C-alpha positions, 0 to 999 in steps of 0.5 A: 500499500502507498502511503499518502504525503500530507499536503504541508510536507510537500513542496509543490502542490496541484491546483486541487491541492493547493485549493484544499490547503488554503480554501482558495477557489481553483478558478482563483489560484488560476488566475493567481498564478497567470499572472506576468510575476507570480513566483509561486508557480512552476511549469512542468511542460503544461503542468501548472504546480504551486510552490507551497510555502512561496504561494503561503507567504504569498497569502501572507502578504494580502488583505484581500485576492 
């Protein structure tokens, strides 16, 4: 049986995992990570992965989204 790694231990998250972790909708995360200056997105070909620690730091600095 394969054990799942908890989200809080992962470095990179899919949109679905990031949405579950932050409570922010997938479409909003997609919009945020599409912006030119986004430093918490990593593209693996066409697959979008979000850098968990940088995403958390980004959210800590925000007043509203």
